[in-house]
N, C-alpha and C positions, 0 to 999 in steps of 0.2 A: 504494500500500500504506500504509494508515493505521497509526498507533501511538498509544498513550495518552500524553498530555502531562500528565495528572493522576495522582495516586496510584492504583495498581491492581496486580493480580497477574495475570501471564500464565503459562499452563502449557502446555508442549508435550505433546501427547497422541497415542498410537498404538494404544490399546486393549489394550496388554499389561498384565500384572500390575504391572510396575514403574510404568507410566504411571498406572494406577489409584491406586496408592499416592501418586504425586506429585499427582494430581488431588485426593485427599482432603486432603493437606497444604496444597495451594494454597487449597482452599475454606475450610479452617479458618483459615488466615492472613488471607484476605480478609474473613471474617466478623469475626475479632477486630479487624481494623483498620478495618472498615466501609468497604471500598473495593470497586470492581467486580472481577469475575473474568472473564478472557478465555481461552477454551480454543482452542488452535491446533493444527491438524494440517498438516504440511508434506508435500506430494507431490513426490517427486524425479522430474523429467520423463524422465531418460534411459532407464530400463528399457524403456518402451514406445515409445521413439523408434527403437530399434535392433531390426531384425527378429529377430536371434539370441535376444533376450531377450523376445520378444513372448509375452504370456499369452493372446492372443486377444481382449483388450479394448482400449479406447482411453482417452484422458484423461477422457472423460465418465464411464466406468464407475468409474474411480478416485475421481473427485470425488463421484459419487453414493454410493458405498460409504462414503467418508469422511464425507459429510454425515449419513448414517444413524448412523454411529458417534458422531459428535459430538452428535447429538440424544439418543442414549442417555446419553452422558456428562453432558449438561446436565440431563437428567431425574434422574440419580443425585445430582447436586449439589443440586438443588432439594429432593430428599427428605432429604438430609443437612443442608442449611442453607437452610430455607425463607426466602424473602424476599431472598436474596442476588441482587444484580444480575449476571447471567451473559450473556455473548455468546460466539459461536463463529465460527471462520473456517477455511476450507480454502484453503491457499495453495500455490503452486508455487515451486520454487527450491532453492537450496542450504540445507539445514536450519539450519546455524549462522548464516548471514547473515540468513535470513528471521526466525528467532526473535529475533536481536539487534535487527533493525529494528522488530519488533513491540513490543519493550519500550522505552518512552521513558525519559527521565531519572528519572521518578518511579516507575517500575514495578519490581516484583520478578519475576524470571523463574525459574520452577520447572521442573525436569526430573527424569525418572526415571533411575536409574543403568544400566538395561538394558531392552531391549524385544524386539520380534519382528522388528525390521529398521528401515530408514530411520534417522532421526537417533538414536533411542534405542539402537539396536544398536551405535552407534559413540560413545556418549556420553562414555566415559572416554578417548577418543582426540582426534581433531582437532576434533570438534564442541564438546566440553566446553571444550577449551582456547580455541578461538575465542570462544565465548560468555562464559566466565568472565573473559577478558581484555578483551574489547571491549564488553560490555554496559555501559550507562550506570549501571544500578542493581545491586542485589544479585542474585546467581545462587545458587539453592538446588538442590542435588543430593540427591534422596531415594532411599534404598534400598528394595527391594521389600518387605522385612519388617523391622519394627522391634519392639523389646521394649516392655515396659510403660513408661509415662511416668515420668520421674524428677524432673520439675519443676526441671531445672537446665540452664542455658545455659553452655557452655564458650567462653571467648574467649581468643585468643592476644594477648599483650601483648609487644611488642618494643621499646618505648621510642621508636619513630619516629613522626613526624607521620602517616605513612601508615596507622598502626594506629588512629587516632582514628575514622574512619568505621566501622570494624568494631566498635569498642567502643560507638559510638552505636547501631548496629543491635542488638548483643547486649543492651544495657540496655533498649532499647525492647521487644524481644521478651520479655525477662524481666518487664517491667512488665505487658504485655498478658496474659501467661500466669499471672501470680502466681508466677513462678519465681525461683530464685536465679541469680546469676552466679558462675561459678568462673573467675577470671582467672588465667591461667597465663603466667608469665614465665620460660621455660626458658633456661638459660645453660650454657656449657661452660667448663672451665678453659682459660686461655690456653695456647698451645703450649709456651711457655717453662716452664710449671709442671712439666713432666716432665723438665726439665734439673736435675740434682742441685745444680749450682753456683748456681742461681737460687733465692732464698728468697722466700716470700710468706706472708701471713697468711690462711689459708683462712677462719678465722672472720670476718675483716674483709671478705673477698670475699662471703661468704654474707650478711652484714649489708647490704652495699652493694646486692646484688641484691634483697634483700627491700625495702629502702627505695625502690629504683627503681620497683617495682610499686605500692607504697603511694602514692608521689608521683603516678604516672600515673593512679591511680584516684580521687584526692582529689576532683577536680572532678565526676566521674561520681557519686560517693557523694552529693555535695551536690545534684546535679540529680535523682537518683532515690533519695530517702531511704527509700522504701518497698521497695526491692530489697535483699535480703540478698546480701552479697558475701563470697566466700571467696577468699583470696589464696594463690597457690602460686608458689614460685620454685625449682623443682627444678633440680639439676645434671644436665641431660640434653639431648639434641638436641631442639629445639623440635617437630619433626614427631613424634618418638616420644612426647613428653610429651602432645601434643594427641590423638594416636591412642589412647593408653592411657586418657586421660580420657574419650574419646568412648564408651567402654563403659558409662558410667554417666550419660550425658547425653541430652537430647532434641534438642540442636542444638549443633554446633560452628561458631563464627564465626571466619573468618580474613580477613586483608587481602590485597590484590594489590598488588605493588610496581610494576606496569607504569607507566612514565612516559615521555612523549615519543615521537617517531616510531619509535625503535628499541626502547626499553624496553617500549612497549606490546605488543610481540610476545611478551614473556616473562611467563609466570606463575611467580611465585616458587617455588623448590623445596619450601619448607615447605607452601605452599598446595596445590601439585600433589600432594605425598605424602598430605596429609590428605584431599584430594578422592578419591584412589584407595583409601585404606585405612581411613578412619574407619568406625565401627560404627553411626553414626547420621547423620541428614541434616547436610549441610555447607553453610554460606552463605559464599560468597566475595564480599567487599564491596570494590569498587575505590575507591581514593581519588580 
């Protein structure tokens, strides 16, 4: 099973409305970045291996039908983006694992948020968690229906080194689209702030949080002078702040804190919440 070791976009496809939206997003992204697009359909083998679930067909029928479906998808992409380098693949296996293996270190993996079955039907469950945590490159989850383009990319900033790859992705997407970046550094009052015997200067806390996001973005402003940057440091839960901002955005970019043998099994709670509840496509960028 081959995968791309050079920059590319890989999209999981099952013919559903959600998958068609993901395909369109992936084609646009590949064209902007001038990289190849690979359309992948994963056939889960177990349904036709068990007599109880037999549909009267065999593996060959599934592969033939999937091949026709991908041919139609490829044709649609060429009509949308003439000249784009497009390839297709029908593969068997566990969807999350297969899709992750198809996306090499330089690839962006694009998935729809729901479909007619197979991997897309479970996207916001085990498959999305597996792919978002274990894929080497960015994973983008696209909703079936999106509003009008807002020309704005929302990025979460938490002050950790793990957020740097997400910021890099957000600024590059903004540059390619001619969009602005809205950087959100949400924070919450420390627990002791609610104890009346403990005093604190709220204005000073607000200034410190504001300065934190300014400092974190200084290098990115220098690297991308053509990108307009809006800075926000609301007193709110980070997930809520990003989800609210997603209503007016074309894309929300979050990091994944998975690190090491144990940590790699966990997708951060903020990233998970945004992945489930955002109102626009979400890119999870692992450090």
